[in-house]
C-alpha positions in Angstrom: -28.8 25.3 19.3 -26.8 23.2 16.9 -23.6 24.2 18.7 -24.9 22.8 21.9 -25.8 19.5 20.3 -22.3 19.3 18.9 -20.8 19.8 22.3 -23.1 17.2 23.8 -22.2 14.7 21.1 -18.5 15.3 21.7 -18.9 14.7 25.4 -21.0 11.5 24.9 -18.4 10.2 22.3 -15.5 10.9 24.7 -17.2 9.2 27.7 -18.1 6.1 25.6 -14.7 5.8 24.0 -12.8 6.1 27.3 -15.4 4.0 29.1 -14.9 1.1 26.6 -11.1 1.1 27.3 -11.7 1.5 31.1 -14.1 -1.4 31.1 -11.4 -3.5 29.6 -9.0 -2.5 32.3 -11.4 -3.3 35.1 -12.7 -6.6 33.6 -16.2 -5.6 32.7 -16.7 -8.1 29.9 -14.9 -11.3 30.8 -11.9 -12.3 32.8 -9.7 -12.4 29.8 -11.0 -9.0 28.4 -10.3 -7.4 31.8 -6.6 -8.0 31.5 -6.2 -6.9 27.9 -5.5 -3.3 28.6 -3.0 -4.1 31.4 -1.2 -6.8 29.6 -0.8 -5.2 26.1 2.7 -3.7 26.8 5.3 -4.8 24.3 8.1 -6.3 26.4 10.4 -6.8 23.5 11.5 -3.1 23.5 13.1 -3.2 26.9 13.4 -6.8 28.2 15.9 -9.4 26.9 15.1 -12.9 25.8 13.4 -15.1 27.2 11.6 -12.5 29.3 10.5 -10.5 26.2 8.9 -13.5 24.6 6.6 -15.5 26.8 4.8 -18.3 24.9 1.3 -19.0 26.2 1.7 -16.1 28.6 -0.7 -15.9 31.5 -1.1 -12.3 32.7 -2.7 -11.9 36.2 -3.3 -8.8 38.3 -2.2 -9.5 41.8 -2.6 -6.5 44.1 -3.0 -2.8 43.5 -0.8 -2.1 40.5 1.1 -5.4 40.8 0.8 -7.5 37.6 2.4 -10.9 37.0 3.1 -12.3 33.6 4.4 -15.9 33.5 4.9 -18.7 31.1 5.2 -22.4 31.9 7.1 -25.1 30.0 6.5 -28.9 30.1 9.6 -29.5 32.3 8.1 -27.3 35.1 10.1 -24.3 34.2 8.4 -20.9 34.9 9.5 -17.6 33.4 8.0 -14.7 35.4 7.8 -10.9 34.9 6.4 -8.9 37.8 5.5 -5.3 37.1 4.2 -2.4 39.2 4.3 1.4 39.4 7.6 2.5 40.7 9.2 5.8 41.8 11.9 4.8 44.3 12.8 2.2 46.9 12.4 -1.6 46.2 9.7 -4.0 45.0 9.6 -7.6 46.0 7.8 -10.9 45.5 8.2 -13.8 47.9 7.4 -17.5 47.8 6.3 -19.0 51.1 5.2 -22.5 52.2 2.5 -21.2 54.6 1.8 -17.7 53.5 4.0 -16.1 56.2 7.1 -14.0 55.7 9.4 -16.0 58.1 11.5 -18.6 56.2 10.3 -17.4 52.8 12.5 -16.6 49.8 11.9 -13.6 47.6 13.1 -11.7 44.6 13.7 -8.0 45.2 14.4 -5.3 42.5 15.3 -1.7 42.7 17.2 1.1 40.9 20.3 2.5 42.7 21.4 6.1 42.8 23.4 5.6 39.6 20.2 4.7 37.8 21.3 1.0 37.5 18.7 -1.8 38.0 19.4 -4.4 40.7 17.7 -7.6 41.4 18.6 -10.2 44.1 17.2 -13.2 45.9 16.8 -12.8 49.7 16.1 -15.3 52.4 13.9 -14.1 55.3 15.3 -15.7 58.4 13.8 -13.1 60.8 12.1 -9.8 61.0 15.0 -7.5 61.4 17.0 -6.2 58.4 20.1 -8.1 59.5 18.2 -11.4 59.3 17.2 -10.8 55.7 20.1 -12.3 53.8 20.9 -11.3 50.3 22.1 -13.8 47.7 20.5 -16.6 49.7 17.2 -18.4 49.4 15.5 -21.6 48.3 14.1 -20.4 44.9 15.3 -22.8 42.1 16.7 -20.1 39.8 17.9 -21.3 36.4 21.1 -20.2 34.6 19.2 -17.4 32.9 20.2 -14.2 34.8 17.4 -12.3 36.5 16.8 -8.9 35.0 15.2 -5.6 36.2 14.1 -2.7 33.9 12.2 0.5 34.4 9.9 1.6 31.5 8.2 4.9 32.0 6.8 4.8 35.5 6.7 1.0 35.8 9.4 -1.4 37.1 9.7 -5.0 35.7 11.3 -7.8 37.7 12.1 -10.8 35.6 13.4 -14.2 36.7 13.1 -17.9 35.8 12.5 -20.8 38.1 12.6 -24.6 37.6 10.7 -26.8 40.0 10.8 -30.5 40.4 7.1 -30.9 40.4 4.2 -28.9 38.8 3.6 -25.7 40.6 -0.1 -25.4 41.6 -1.5 -23.1 44.3 1.4 -21.0 45.7 1.3 -18.4 48.5 2.9 -15.2 47.2 4.2 -12.4 49.4 4.1 -8.9 47.8 5.8 -5.9 49.5 7.5 -2.6 48.7 9.4 0.3 50.3 10.0 3.8 49.0 13.5 3.7 50.5 16.2 1.8 48.5 18.3 -0.9 50.1 21.5 0.2 51.9 24.5 -1.9 50.9 22.0 -4.6 49.7 20.3 -4.6 53.1 16.6 -4.1 52.7 14.8 -1.2 54.4 11.6 -2.0 56.3 8.6 -2.5 53.9 5.8 0.1 54.0 3.1 -2.2 52.9 2.7 -5.9 52.1 0.0 -8.5 51.4 -0.3 -12.3 50.9 -2.2 -13.8 48.0 -2.7 -17.4 46.7 -2.0 -17.9 43.1 -3.1 -21.1 41.3 -0.4 -21.3 38.6 -2.2 -24.2 36.9 -5.4 -22.1 36.3 -4.0 -18.5 36.4 -6.3 -17.4 39.1 -5.8 -15.7 42.5 -7.8 -15.9 45.7 -8.3 -12.1 46.0 -10.8 -12.0 48.7 -9.9 -8.3 49.6 -10.7 -7.1 46.1 -7.5 -5.0 46.1 -6.9 -5.3 42.3 -10.5 -4.3 41.4 -10.5 -1.5 43.9 -7.2 -0.1 42.5 -8.5 -0.3 38.9 -11.8 1.3 39.8 -10.1 4.2 41.6 -7.7 4.7 38.7 -10.4 4.8 36.2 -12.6 7.1 38.3 -9.7 9.5 39.0 -8.9 9.8 35.3 -12.5 10.2 34.2 -13.2 12.9 36.7 -10.0 14.8 35.8 -10.7 14.6 32.0 -14.3 15.7 32.5 -13.5 18.5 34.9 -10.2 20.0 33.8 -10.3 18.6 30.3 -13.9 19.3 29.1 -16.2 21.4 31.4 -13.7 24.1 32.5 -12.3 24.7 28.9 -15.9 24.8 27.5 -17.0 27.4 30.0 -13.9 29.5 29.3 -14.6 29.3 25.5 -18.1 30.5 26.1 -17.0 33.4 28.2 -14.4 34.6 25.7 -16.2 34.2 22.4 -19.9 34.5 23.2 -19.7 37.5 25.7 -20.8 39.9 22.9 -24.0 38.1 22.6 -26.9 38.6 25.0 -26.2 37.9 28.6 -27.5 34.4 28.3 -23.9 33.2 27.9 -23.2 34.1 31.6 -25.9 31.8 32.8 -24.2 28.9 31.0 -20.7 29.9 31.9 -21.2 29.9 35.7 -22.9 26.5 36.1 -20.5 24.9 33.6 -17.5 26.2 35.5 -19.0 25.2 38.8 -19.5 21.6 37.5 -16.0 21.5 36.3 -14.7 22.7 39.6 -16.7 20.0 41.5 -15.4 17.3 39.1 -11.8 18.6 39.6 -12.2 18.5 43.4 -13.6 14.9 43.2 -10.7 13.9 41.0 -8.3 15.2 43.7 -10.2 13.3 46.5 -10.1 10.0 44.5 -6.4 10.7 43.7 -5.6 11.0 47.4 -7.3 7.7 48.1 -5.4 6.1 45.2 -2.1 7.5 46.6 -2.8 6.0 50.0 -3.4 2.6 48.5 -0.3 2.6 46.2 2.1 4.4 48.4 4.0 5.9 45.5 5.1 9.4 45.0 4.9 11.3 41.6 6.0 14.8 42.6 5.1 16.4 39.3 1.6 14.9 39.0 0.8 15.4 42.6 2.3 18.9 42.8 0.4 20.1 39.7 -2.8 18.6 41.0 -2.5 20.5 44.3 -1.7 23.7 42.4 -4.8 23.2 40.3 -6.9 22.7 43.3 -5.7 25.9 44.9 -6.2 28.1 41.9 -9.6 26.7 41.1 -10.7 27.4 44.7 -9.3 31.0 44.2 -11.4 31.3 41.0 -14.5 30.3 42.8 -13.8 32.8 45.6 -13.1 35.5 43.0 -16.6 34.9 41.7 -18.1 35.9 45.0 -15.9 39.0 45.2 -16.5 40.3 41.7 -16.8 44.1 41.6 -19.6 45.8 39.8 -19.2 46.6 36.1 -18.8 50.4 36.9 -16.2 49.8 39.6 -12.6 51.1 38.9 -11.3 47.7 40.1 -13.3 45.7 37.6 -10.6 45.8 34.9 -8.0 44.4 37.4 -10.5 41.7 38.5 -11.1 40.8 34.8 -7.3 40.6 34.2 -6.8 38.4 37.2 -9.8 36.1 36.5 -8.9 35.6 32.8 -5.2 34.9 33.3 -5.6 32.6 36.3 -8.2 30.7 34.4 -5.9 30.3 31.4 -3.1 29.1 33.7 -5.5 26.6 35.2 -6.6 25.2 31.8 -2.9 24.9 30.6 -1.7 23.0 33.7 -4.9 21.0 33.7 -4.1 19.7 30.2 -0.5 19.1 31.2 -1.4 17.1 34.3 -3.9 14.9 32.4 -1.2 14.0 29.9 1.2 13.3 32.8 -1.4 11.1 34.5 -2.1 9.1 31.3 1.7 8.5 31.0 2.1 7.5 34.6 -0.8 5.1 34.6 0.3 3.6 31.3 -3.2 4.0 30.1 -4.6 2.2 27.1 -5.2 3.5 23.6 -8.7 4.5 24.4 -7.5 7.1 27.0 -4.8 8.4 24.7 -6.8 8.7 21.6 -9.9 9.9 23.4 -8.2 12.7 25.3 -6.1 13.5 22.2 -9.2 13.9 20.1 -10.8 16.2 22.8 -7.7 18.3 23.2 -7.3 18.7 19.5 -10.9 19.6 19.0 -10.7 22.3 21.7 -7.5 23.7 20.3 -8.9 23.9 16.7 -12.1 25.5 18.1 -10.1 28.1 19.9 -7.9 28.9 16.9 -11.0 29.3 14.6 -12.9 31.4 17.1 -9.9 33.5 17.9 -9.4 34.3 14.2 -13.1 35.2 13.8 -12.8 37.4 16.9 -9.8 39.2 15.5 -11.5 39.8 12.2 -14.6 41.1 14.0 -12.5 43.5 16.1 -10.7 44.7 13.0 -14.0 45.4 11.2 -15.3 47.3 14.2 -12.1 49.4 14.3 -12.4 50.2 10.6 -16.0 51.4 11.2 -14.9 53.7 14.0 -11.9 55.0 12.2 -12.5 55.1 8.4 -9.5 54.8 6.2 -7.7 58.0 5.0 -9.1 59.3 1.7 -7.7 61.8 -0.9 -11.2 62.8 -1.7 -11.8 64.1 1.8 -8.7 66.3 1.5 -10.0 67.7 -1.8 -13.3 68.5 -0.2 -11.6 70.3 2.7 -9.4 72.3 0.3 -12.4 73.3 -1.8 -14.1 74.6 1.3 
């Protein structure tokens, strides 16, 4: 009974620890607290001055994973760093007078096939690629060269503008494509939006709720994955391996726990598909492992309904299959959670929380495996007593 309470306490602690960090990402406390998790990245490790040191920085989520950091000076100079999740193609931010793409000027960044970052200003004179002119535009760039960097799975577009008057509410165009520019000619964007940012107050008119929806889906996806593949499925597997010599009550805990883990894993995949459709990014490793996990967990559930009877000659093969497929599922589940945390650039709450859970599970398995080995050794000694000289003497005397 005490063991069950320890597991319950571990689960509650993990949820509360991750939940506190996720609440900060979503903005549960106040507007400033909501940006803390997203804006805590140390820019000094990969961006040059002045982009790495923004005095009185304002950090504002814009759309999906788009995040804008900017700093204003007294002479109307604004230093900007736009970041978003990136896999391939280009990312752009445009400045428009009326909120429309035509006649707007934009900064576009990408990484070419040689792995070199590129950032250029474009002038949108029309809607065809030939009418989008590179190295042209009306943005008042300063002498500080624009800079683009990729850190982990995030791209950072940095540039500095100097306006004649104080910049107040400004229509911003955000767009991206997963296909890189061809000879500096932009490919057609795959998604775009227009927002209005009040640079004097650091607020956006986000009537669509895109940022909150993205943050909520990201948090939900991660929580479901950690609970399903990171907690319930390993817990059920541990019970099956190390408690199976007890009375059969372990089985009636193993099955519902595994089924709950399966449902949570499927829910994580569904939310992940929704998140993918909003972000239009492609992470082949994370997505591929997720699909693989979904398939083998479905096979595990189907195997439950086809389990042979205990006296069947096929039961040993079924046990072998069920055990090893389950172990493969748990291994890749842990790997994919770590990959997801890295891709999302999650906060310390996620990293420490899942690290503690994974460490606790590994230590538990090591201890229980050692005890199981000792118990099996003791049972083997009872069945085959050690060789004794006295027994030989008795046989000779007979």
